[in-house]
N, C-alpha and C positions, 0 to 999 in steps of 0.2 A: 490497431497498429502500435508498434512500439518503436523506440528509438533505434537508429542505426547503431548497432552495438559495438562493443569495444574489441580491440585487438589485444588480447591478454598475452602475458609472457609465454604461458604454456602453448597457446595457439600459435604464437609467432615462431616457435621452434618446431611445431608439428607434434601432434599428440602421440603418434607412434614412436617418435624419437625422444619423448619427454624424459623417460627414466634414465636414458644414457646421456642425454645432453645437458642435464641440470648442472649448473656450476657448483662449486664447493659450498657457497653460502646457502644453497637450496638442498644440500645433501640430506638434511634431516627431513625435509618435506618428502623426498623421494622414498625415504624409509618408512614414513608414516602411512597408515591406511588412507586412501583417497576416496573410497566409496563404500557403500553398504547396500545390501539388498534386503527386501522385506517380503515375508510371506503373510498375506492377509489372513487374519483369523476368520472363522465362519460367520461371526456376528460383528457387524461394523456399526459403530455409533460414535457420538461425540465423547471423546475420552475424558472430558471434564464432567459432563453431565448436562442437565436441562433445567430451565426455569419452570417453576410449578405451574404457571397458568398459560403456558404456551405449548405448541405442538411438540410431541416427543415421538420420533420414529427412528428405527434402526433398520439396517439392510442385512438380509440373510443371504449368504452365498450358497445357492442350492448345490453347486458342484462339490461343496465340502461334505456333502452327505451322500456319497455314491453307492454305499453298500447296504442301503436300507430303503424302506418306503419313503418317498419324498415327504419331508415334514410339512404339515399344514397348520400347526399350532405353535404357540410360544407361551412361556410362563415368565412371570416376574416375581422375584423374591428379594426381600431385604437381605443384605449381605449376611450369609451364615444363618438365615432364618427360613421359615416355611414359606411356601408359595402364597402370594396375596392376590394374584391376578392371572387369569388365563385368557388368551385371545387367539383369534385366527389370523394366520398370515394372509397377506393379499395374494391374489392370483399371480403366479409366476409370470415374469416378462423378461424379454431380452433388452438389456441396456445397451443402446447403440454406442455410447461414448466409451464404454469399457469392454464390451463384448461379453459381459457376464449375464447369466440368468439369475435374476434376483427376485426375492419376495420381501415385503415390508412388514415389520412388526410395529404396530401403532399402539402406544400405551399412554396417549395424551391425557386420558382421564385420571391418571395417577398424579396427585398433587401434594401428597404428604412428604415433607422433607425427610431425607435420609440417604443412605448408601444402598445401592441396588445392583443386581445382576439379572440379565435376561438369560433364559434357558431355552434352547431349541434341541429337541431329540437328545437330551442328556448333556449337551454341550453348553458351557457357561460363557457368557461374555466377560469382557473387562468390567471391573467394578466402576460405577459412575455415581454421581450425586444428583439429587434433585433438591434445590434450595434457591433462595433469592440471591445469594451471593456467590453462586457457583462460578461466575466469570470475573470476580473481583481481582484475583491475583493475575489472571490473564491480561486484564486491562493494565495493571501496574507493570507487568513484565514487558508488554509490547511497547508501551509508552516509554518506559525506562530504556528500551533499546536505543532510543534517540540519544540519550546521554552517552551510551557506548559508542555512538557514531560521531561524537564531537571532535572537531578539529581545533588545534591551537591551544588546548589546555590539557592538564593532567586529568585522566579518567580513572575512576576506581569503582567498579561495580561490585567488588567483593569476590571472595572465592577464587582469587587469582586473576580475575579479568581486569587488568589495569594496564595503563601505559603512561609515561610522562608526557609533558607537553610536546606537541608535534607541529611540523610545518610552520615554524614561527616566522620565517622570512618570506615575504612576497615581493613580486616585482611586476612591472608592466611589461608585457610581451610587445614586440614591435607591431603586432597585428592590432593592438589597442589604440595606436596613434599617439601613445605616450611612452615615456621612458623613465627609468629610475626605480628605486625600491619603494615598497609600500608595506605598512604593517599588516600582519595577518589578523583579520578581525573575527575569526571563529567560523561558525557554520557547522553543518553536518557533512561528514563524508557521504557521498551520494549513494554508494552501493558497496560492492566488494572491492572497489578501488578507492583511492583517496582524493578523487576529484570533487569539485563542487560546481553545480550547474544551476543557473538561475531558473530556467523554465521548469526543471524537475523539482527544484526546491520550491518553486511557486505553488504548484498544485499540491505538493505534500503539506506545506505550511497552511495553505488555505483550507485543506480538508480538515486538518487538526483544529484550526480556529472555528470552522463551521461546527465541529463537534462541540466545542466550548459554548457556542451560541445556542445550539439546540439541546444540549444535555448538560447544562452546568451543574445540576444536582449530582451527577455522577463524577464530575471532574474537579469541583471546587475544593474538596478535601482530600483529593488523591495525593498520597505521599510517595515521592519518588526518590528520596534520599540523594538529592543532588547538591552540589555546593551552595546553591541559592536557597535551599530549604530553610524555612523559618523566617524568611524575609517578608517584605510587603506584598510580593506577588504570590498567588497560589503556585504550587510547584509546576502544574501543567503549563501555565503561561510563562513561568520563568524559563522552562526548557525551550519553549518555542522562541522566546526572546533571544536566546543565544544564536539562533539561526537568522532571525529578523535583522539583528545587528550586522551580520555578514552580508546579507542581501543589500542593506542600505549602503554598505561600504563599496559596492560595485556600481553605484550611481554616480554619474558625472554631474556634480552639482552646478557646473557652469551652464548646462543646458537641460539636465533632467534625464538624459538617455542612460541606458544600462548596457554595460559590457556583458557578454553572454555567459562567461564562465571563468573559473579560476582553477587551473589544473597545471600539472607538468606537461611537457610537450609529448610525452608518451607515458604509458603505464609503468609503474615500478614492478619489481619482482614481488613474490609473496613474502613480504617482510613486514615487521611491525611498523606502525606509522612513524614512530620516532626515528626509525632507521632509514626512512625515505628522505634522502637529501637532494632529490631532484628539485630544482627551483619551482615554486608554486606561482604561476604566472597568470595575470589577468589577460584573458584572450578576447580579442575583438574580431570584427569581420575582415580586417586586413585592408580596408579602403574606407575613405570618408563616407559617412560620419562615424564609422568604427563601432558604434553601438547598434543593437538590433531591435527591431520593432516588437517581436514576440516577447523578448525578455523584458523590455521596458513596459509593455502593457501588462505583463504578468505582475511586475512590481507594483504598478498602479493599483491593480486589483487587490493584491495581498495586503498592501499597506492601508488601503481603505478599510478592509476587514479589521486589521490590527488596530486602527484608530478607534473602532467601536469597542473592541474587546478590552483594550488596556485603559480606556478613559476612566473607569471607576477606580483603578488602582494606581495608575501613573499618568496623570494628565499631560505632563510634559512630554513623555515618550509618545503618547497618543497623538499629540499635536505635531510632533516631528514626523510620525508616520503619515499623517494626513497631508502635511506639506509636501512630503516626498511623493505621495500618490498624485497630488495635483500636478506637480512638476513633470512627473513621468507621463501622465495622461496627455499633457500638452505636447510633449515631444513626440509621443507615439502618433497623435493625430496629425502632426506636421510631417511625420516620416512613416507613412502607413505601410510601405512596401520594402523595408530594409530587412531582408531575410538573412539567415546565417547558414553557412556551410563551413566545415573545417578548412582553414587555410592549409596549404601544402605542408607546412612545418609542424602541424598539430595532429596527433594521432589518438587523442583521447576521445571519450564519448562525444558524438556529434550533436545530438539534440537539435538537428536541423528541421525547420518547418517552413514550407513554401507558402503558407497562407496564414496571416496573422489577423484576419477579420474576426475570428472567434475570440482571440485575446482582447481585441479592442472592444468588442461587445461586452465581455466580462468586466473590463476595467470601467467602462461607463456605468454598468449596472451597479457595481459595488460602490462607486463614488456617489451615484444617485441614492442608493440605499443608505449610505452613511450621512450624506449632507442634505438630501432632498432639494438640492439647488437646481435651478431650471436649466442650466447649460448642459447638464449631463443627460437628461431624459431625451431630448431630440436626437442627440448622437446615438443613444441606445436604440431608440425606435428606428433610426436610419439603418442600424446594423441588423435589426430583427426583420425589417420589411422584406428582404429577399427570401426569408425562410417561410413566409406566409404565402398562401393560406394553409398549405399542407405541412404544418409544423411537426417535426419529429424530434423526439428526445433521444439522445444517445448517451451512453455511459461516459462519464468524464475520463479523460486521460491527459497526459502532459501536453499533447499536441492537439487536443480537441476539448476545449473548455467552454464551448458554447452553452452547454446545459447549465454550467455553474452561473453563467451570466443570466440566462433565462430565469433560473430559480431565484437568483438574487433580486431580480426585478419583481418577481411574483411575491417575494417575502418583504418587499419594501413597504413601509407604512403607507396605507392608502385609505381613503374614506369609503371607496367602493371598488368593486372589481371592474377593471376596464376589459374591453374585448380581447386585448392582447394578453392580459393576465389570465383571463378565462381560457384562452387557447393554450397557454403554457400549462396550466393545471390539467386541462383535459388531455393534452398530449402526454403528460407525465403519467396520468392514470392509464392511458392506453398502453404505454410502454411497461408499466408495472403489471398490468393484467397479463401481458405476454410472458413476463418473467415468472409470475405466479403459476401460470399454466405449465411451464417447463418443469417445475418441481414435482408435478403430479405424474409426469412421464419419465423422469429421470430415475434410474434405479438407485441413485445415491442422493436424491432430493435436491440437487443443485439447480440453479437457474442457468447454468452455462449451456449454450448451444454447441453443436459440433464445431462450428466455425470459431468459437471463442477459445479453443485450446491452442493458443499461440504463445509467443514470448510474453511472460508475465501473466499467464492465465489466472493464477490465484488472485492477482489484483483485479482481474475482471470480476471474479466472484465478489470481492469486497466492494467494488464500485457499483455492481448491480444491486448489492444490498443497500448501498447509500441511496441509489435511485428509489428503491422500494420504501425506504424510511422517509425520504422527502415526500413521496406520494402519500404516505400515511399522515404527514404533517398537513398536507393540503386537505385531505379527507380521511379521517380515522378509518383504518381497515386492518383488522386483526390478521387477515390472510396475508397482507403485504408484510407485516412484521414477522409472521411465522416463516414466510419465504426468505426474508433477510436472514433470520436466525438459522434457517436450514443451510445456507451457505457457510455459516460459522461451523455447523456440525460437520460439513464436508471438509473444511480446512483443518479441523482438529480431530480427524479420525474416520469419519464416515465417507471413505473413498476406497478405490479398488486396491490400494496398497495397505490400508489399515494403518496409515502413518499420520502423525501430526506434523503439518507443514510449518510449525512454529518451533524454533529451537528451545529446548528445555521445558516444553509444555506438553503434558499428556503422558500416556503410558509408553508410546513409541515415537518420540520426536525424531525428526531427521537429524543426521549427524555431520554432514560434510558440505556445508554451504560454500559457494564460491565467494569467499570473504577472507581477505588477507589476515586480519587479526586472528580469526579462528584457525587458520592454517599455520600461523607463525608463532603462536604464543606457547607452544609446548604442552598445552592442555588438551586432553582427548576430546572433551565435549566442546561444542562451539559456543560462541558468545550468545547469551540468552536473549530471547524475545524477538527474534528475527524471522520473517516470513519468507519461505522459498518462493521463487518465481512460479514453480509448478509445471504441470505437463505442457509440452510444446510439440505439437504434431509436425512442425516445420523445421525443427533442428536449428542449426546456426553455429555450431562449434564441432570440432572433430569427434569428440566423445559422443555427443548427441547424434551426429550424422551417422555414426557407426551402429546405432541401435537398430535392430530389425523393426520394420514397420509393423505397427499394431494399432488398435483403436486409439483415438486421440488421448483419452484419459490415461492410458498406459504408457504414453511417450514421456516418461520422466525417469530420471536416475539420480539417486542420492550420491552424486560424485562432485567433488570439489572442482574438477576441471570443466564440468558441463555448465558453463556460465549461461547458456541459452535456456537452461532448464532449472538451474539450482543456485543462481545468484540471489542475493538479497538486495533490496533497494528501498530508499526512504519513501518513495511514492507507492510502494506495495504495502508497507506497514501502515501508512496513513489511513486508508479506508478500513483496515482491520481495527485500528484504534477507534475509528468512528463507529464501527459496528459494535465493538465491545462497550463503548460509552453508552450507546443505545441499550444494549443488553443489561447494563447496570443501572439504568434509569427507569423509574416508573412512568416516564413520559414517552417511552418508545412507541 
């Protein structure tokens, strides 16, 4: 499930009328290309390459060889050199998600670093690498994408991707129960719009901090070239702190509760952030107590994690995070049922959630993991009890964070495994086994089921990889790591479009995200390091709804207007960064 999504400017005027109805300040947008189409090459693989000691598979589209005997073999050659390996293609099969008849080329036995090409019936693949650092730049690019999403400061990614400080003035909206102006304290623009939302910020930030805890060797020396580079904090933590400070600014320190979001009352046009002069308002529920349970519990969880991560580098900030977490946890326990829905005056992203029990579970688990104090464990076990004895692990999402809570408890320092922790670990292994099995039946090696191709399906692939990597931490399993990496291969080229769904990454990266700076900056290529939402079989905007129905993996269009298929979002980049951190770590 994904959030009840946004009413964009282009949707509000109607897609069919968009070209004629655009006002003068969007005339340049109407003249620029809004979409691109892709013809998949015959051989589909990770356009970056592969790690030496992990599985290496490519997909062969048999329909691309119609005028000859169906190929049954493949060859591997170093770039511009003689063949070094010959193998048999797998038995052809119909891939249900794409409708393609495919065969697999498995060259996992090749571990020698270098540049390579696959050859099938005289047709060569894209050039790709095999080496230990093949994903190093991808990690840097996707994490640096968060710097590009910063609000409230000047941003300069180089190569023309820059803007001055934006959204400098904030105010309390009447729905918050307060009035008056407030300073804008930063944070990341949530997606293709310029809003900031606590619950989506929560899972995004937590996922990144979990990556730091699990794969510090890949992240400690990561250079992001951000304004804070060279300071006391590693760049990775410095970038995250920019968002943590904004999250802290939305906590009501008189009682600990959290306002839900900070946005304008409606979305702005496709303009640069510094040109958006709509008031940036702190939005509440519209009625006492004005703060919301899910947002408050999310803050409690995230700040408990932050207290662990920042303690070695900035004990003062870590203490502030922990104090904020405790205060938020108390408020959320006292107000467990205050849900959020957009007040009538507010038309930005809703992020409404009618059940905050999973957020409360997560908050208790993270606080227990951080402090080991006795008051948090009973509350945690109280939340887990209804899930037993048939415990199921689901992939995390902004409105379903129960698995994060369960895993946090299982990762807590303990002298011995309790029955509850054993149940969590076993349920995780069961879920992982199902995902691993899917990679063997998918023509493109992905863990996605047919039902997973909905809004933000590419984040499903990332979060399913996160689950697999957590399962590997509980019990080392090469197959789980290879399945997680197989989703990376899917996201960066091994899919039915032959496209990389990360801007400026790979041979054929997509070009037209639903992302205001990419549309309004006058540069042909989009801002770098951003993950497309991906195929969505259910539509949700005028452009997507006009697509002819096709198998679910094919329900995607590289079109700036198709926000239900091609928007970017901070919670979609986060599991990709997590996956890339694992891929760059010997501890994966």
